[in-house]
C-alpha positions as CSV (number, residue, x, y, z in Angstrom):
1,X,118.5,96.7,114.5
2,X,116.5,93.8,113.0
3,X,113.0,94.4,111.8
4,X,110.4,93.1,114.3
5,X,107.2,94.4,112.7
6,X,105.8,95.0,109.2
7,X,102.8,97.1,108.3
8,X,101.6,96.3,104.8
9,X,99.2,99.2,103.8
10,X,99.5,99.5,100.0
11,X,96.6,98.6,97.7
12,X,95.8,99.3,94.1
13,X,92.8,101.5,93.5
14,X,92.0,102.2,89.9
15,X,91.0,105.7,89.0
16,X,88.5,104.5,86.4
17,X,87.3,101.0,87.2
18,X,85.4,99.2,84.6
19,X,84.2,95.7,83.6
20,X,87.6,94.9,82.1
21,X,89.7,95.8,85.1
22,X,89.3,92.7,87.1
23,X,92.7,91.1,86.5
24,X,94.4,94.5,86.7
25,X,93.1,94.9,90.2
26,X,93.2,91.4,91.6
27,X,96.6,90.2,90.4
28,X,98.6,93.1,91.9
29,X,96.6,93.0,95.1
30,X,97.2,89.2,95.8
31,X,100.7,89.0,94.4
32,X,101.8,92.2,96.2
33,X,100.5,90.9,99.5
34,X,102.1,87.5,99.1
35,X,105.4,89.0,98.0
36,X,105.6,91.1,101.3
37,X,104.8,88.0,103.3
38,X,107.4,85.9,101.5
39,X,110.0,88.5,102.5
40,X,108.7,88.5,106.1
41,X,109.1,84.7,106.2
42,X,112.9,85.2,105.6
43,X,113.2,87.4,108.7
44,X,114.0,85.4,111.9
45,X,113.4,88.5,114.1
46,X,109.9,89.2,112.9
47,X,107.2,89.3,115.6
48,X,104.1,90.4,113.9
49,X,102.7,91.6,110.5
50,X,99.8,94.0,110.3
51,X,97.9,94.0,107.0
52,X,95.5,96.7,105.9
53,X,92.4,95.1,104.4
54,X,89.0,96.9,104.1
55,X,85.5,96.8,105.3
56,X,84.8,96.1,101.6
57,X,85.9,92.5,102.4
58,X,83.0,92.2,104.8
59,X,80.1,94.4,103.8
60,X,79.2,93.4,100.2
61,X,76.5,90.8,101.0
62,X,73.0,90.0,100.0
63,X,71.8,89.9,103.6
64,X,73.1,93.4,104.2
65,X,70.6,94.6,101.6
66,X,67.5,93.1,103.0
67,X,67.8,92.0,106.7
68,X,66.8,94.5,109.4
69,X,69.7,96.0,111.3
70,X,72.2,93.2,110.5
71,X,75.4,93.6,112.4
72,X,78.5,92.6,110.5
73,X,81.6,91.6,112.5
74,X,85.0,90.1,111.7
75,X,83.6,86.6,111.0
76,X,81.8,88.0,107.9
77,X,83.2,88.0,104.3
78,X,81.9,89.8,101.3
79,X,80.1,87.6,98.8
80,X,82.3,86.7,95.9
81,X,79.4,86.0,93.5
82,X,77.8,89.4,94.4
83,X,81.1,91.2,93.9
84,X,81.5,89.5,90.5
85,X,78.0,90.3,89.5
86,X,78.4,94.0,90.4
87,X,82.0,94.3,89.0
88,X,83.3,95.4,92.4
89,X,86.9,94.4,91.7
90,X,88.3,96.5,94.6
91,X,86.2,94.6,97.1
92,X,87.0,91.3,95.5
93,X,90.7,92.1,95.5
94,X,90.5,92.8,99.2
95,X,88.8,89.5,99.9
96,X,91.2,87.4,97.8
97,X,94.3,89.3,99.1
98,X,93.3,88.9,102.7
99,X,92.4,85.3,102.4
100,X,95.7,84.5,100.6
101,X,97.5,86.3,103.4
102,X,95.7,84.3,106.1
103,X,96.5,81.0,104.3
104,X,100.2,81.9,103.8
105,X,100.6,83.1,107.5
106,X,99.1,79.9,108.8
107,X,101.3,77.7,106.6
108,X,104.4,79.6,107.5
109,X,103.8,80.4,111.2
110,X,103.6,84.2,110.8
111,X,101.8,86.2,113.4
112,X,99.3,88.1,111.2
113,X,96.7,90.7,112.3
114,X,94.5,92.5,109.8
115,X,92.8,95.9,110.1
116,X,89.7,96.5,108.0
117,X,89.0,100.3,107.7
118,X,85.8,101.7,106.3
119,X,85.7,104.8,104.1
120,X,88.8,106.8,105.3
121,X,88.2,110.5,105.9
122,X,90.6,113.2,107.1
123,X,93.6,115.3,106.1
124,X,95.7,114.3,103.1
125,X,99.5,114.3,103.3
126,X,99.9,114.3,99.6
127,X,98.7,117.2,97.4
128,X,97.7,114.6,94.8
129,X,94.3,113.3,96.0
130,X,93.5,109.6,96.0
131,X,90.2,108.4,94.4
132,X,88.1,108.5,97.6
133,X,89.4,112.0,98.5
134,X,88.6,113.2,95.0
135,X,85.1,111.9,95.4
136,X,84.7,113.7,98.7
137,X,86.0,116.9,97.0
138,X,83.5,116.4,94.2
139,X,80.7,116.2,96.8
140,X,81.6,119.5,98.3
141,X,81.8,121.0,94.7
142,X,78.3,119.8,93.8
143,X,79.4,116.8,91.7
144,X,77.5,114.1,93.4
145,X,77.4,111.4,90.6
146,X,80.4,109.5,91.9
147,X,79.5,109.7,95.6
148,X,76.0,108.5,94.9
149,X,77.4,105.1,94.1
150,X,78.6,104.4,97.6
151,X,75.2,103.8,99.2
152,X,75.3,103.0,102.9
153,X,78.9,103.2,104.1
154,X,81.1,103.2,107.2
155,X,83.3,106.2,107.8
156,X,86.5,106.5,109.9
157,X,89.1,109.2,110.6
158,X,92.5,108.6,109.0
159,X,94.2,109.1,112.3
160,X,92.1,106.4,113.8
161,X,93.2,104.0,111.1
162,X,96.8,104.7,111.8
163,X,96.3,104.4,115.6
164,X,94.5,101.1,115.3
165,X,97.4,99.7,113.3
166,X,99.8,100.6,116.1
167,X,97.5,99.3,118.7
168,X,97.0,95.8,117.2
169,X,100.8,95.6,116.6
170,X,101.7,96.5,120.2
171,X,98.9,94.7,122.0
172,X,100.1,91.1,122.8
173,X,96.5,89.8,122.9
174,X,95.6,91.2,119.5
175,X,94.7,88.4,117.0
176,X,92.7,87.9,113.8
177,X,90.7,90.6,112.0
178,X,89.7,94.0,113.3
179,X,86.9,96.2,111.8
180,X,87.8,99.9,112.0
181,X,84.9,102.2,111.6
182,X,83.4,105.1,113.6
183,X,79.9,105.3,112.1
184,X,77.8,103.8,109.4
185,X,75.5,106.1,107.4
186,X,73.2,106.1,104.4
187,X,74.6,108.5,101.8
188,X,71.5,110.7,102.1
189,X,72.0,110.8,105.9
190,X,75.6,111.9,105.4
191,X,75.0,114.6,102.8
192,X,72.0,116.0,104.8
193,X,74.4,116.4,107.8
194,X,77.2,117.9,105.7
195,X,74.9,120.3,103.9
196,X,73.8,121.7,107.3
197,X,77.3,121.9,108.7
198,X,78.9,123.4,105.6
199,X,76.1,125.6,104.0
200,X,78.6,127.6,102.0
201,X,79.2,124.6,99.7
202,X,76.7,123.3,97.1
203,X,76.1,119.9,98.9
204,X,72.7,118.3,98.2
205,X,70.5,117.4,101.1
206,X,69.7,114.0,99.7
207,X,71.2,111.3,97.5
208,X,69.7,108.2,96.1
209,X,71.2,104.8,96.8
210,X,71.7,102.4,93.8
211,X,71.4,99.4,96.1
212,X,67.9,99.9,97.5
213,X,67.3,99.7,101.2
214,X,70.3,98.8,103.3
215,X,70.4,98.5,107.1
216,X,73.7,96.9,108.1
217,X,76.0,98.1,110.9
218,X,79.7,97.3,111.4
219,X,80.4,95.8,114.8
220,X,83.7,97.2,116.1
221,X,83.4,95.9,119.6
222,X,86.5,93.7,119.1
223,X,88.8,96.7,118.4
224,X,87.1,98.8,121.2
225,X,87.7,95.8,123.5
226,X,91.4,96.7,123.2
227,X,90.6,100.2,124.6
228,X,90.2,101.9,121.3
229,X,88.0,105.0,121.0
230,X,86.9,106.5,117.6
231,X,86.7,110.2,116.6
232,X,83.3,111.4,115.4
233,X,82.1,112.1,111.9
234,X,82.1,115.9,112.4
235,X,85.8,115.9,113.3
236,X,86.9,113.7,110.4
237,X,85.1,115.9,107.9
238,X,86.2,119.1,109.5
239,X,89.8,117.9,109.2
240,X,89.2,116.8,105.6
241,X,87.7,120.1,104.6
242,X,90.5,122.1,106.2
243,X,93.1,120.0,104.4
244,X,91.3,120.5,101.1
245,X,91.3,124.2,101.7
246,X,94.9,124.4,102.8
247,X,96.0,122.5,99.6
248,X,93.9,124.8,97.4
249,X,91.5,122.1,96.2
250,X,88.4,123.5,97.8
251,X,87.6,127.2,97.5
252,X,84.9,128.9,99.6
253,X,82.5,130.6,97.2
254,X,79.5,132.4,98.9
255,X,76.2,131.2,97.5
């Protein structure tokens, strides 16, 4: 059977990003995305391509730092100068890769839809943890240094990310970009809630944000307009914690 749909989900995430890692992150992200689309172009049976981008391609903005209750939707793009200034190469790679994909799709008549998940939480299939899962594990173990750097962040269950990809592929009316996020929380709001829900772990009740006051929200009404419903923050972290326990990463140690 001919291939009618492609889901491009891979993206490089460096374990130790630094000021010299810009090209190491941007080049594979852009070239990898375009290589997939070039292969798609050769397939006469292709109906739609679903590309995983990131809310990082939307939320890194100066106005998100200062404006009151700003609501970011799919029309927004992260600020390239701000990403450059803060050495946020992952976010910059997501911006460049997605924009390159949209340009290529337009030039070559490819039906492209992009999904932009926020911070993905939930069970891990692989025993080897990705960077974000390792940061969550560190938070539950009392190592908060890495997690403090996230500031205000959207969170979404990994199952919702998968389901949203299937939805936008199957829905004939789906088009353009779709933000995928259940809730947006300041990091101190999150850890305060987690500390109460999981008192056996050394989670702090407050974290400082390196970005000052932030008040943005992520407007997911476009995805919800297709009938999508998100899981809550408690479910996503319950599933994450259980997965970390099952895999032997997280041990319960009475305080």
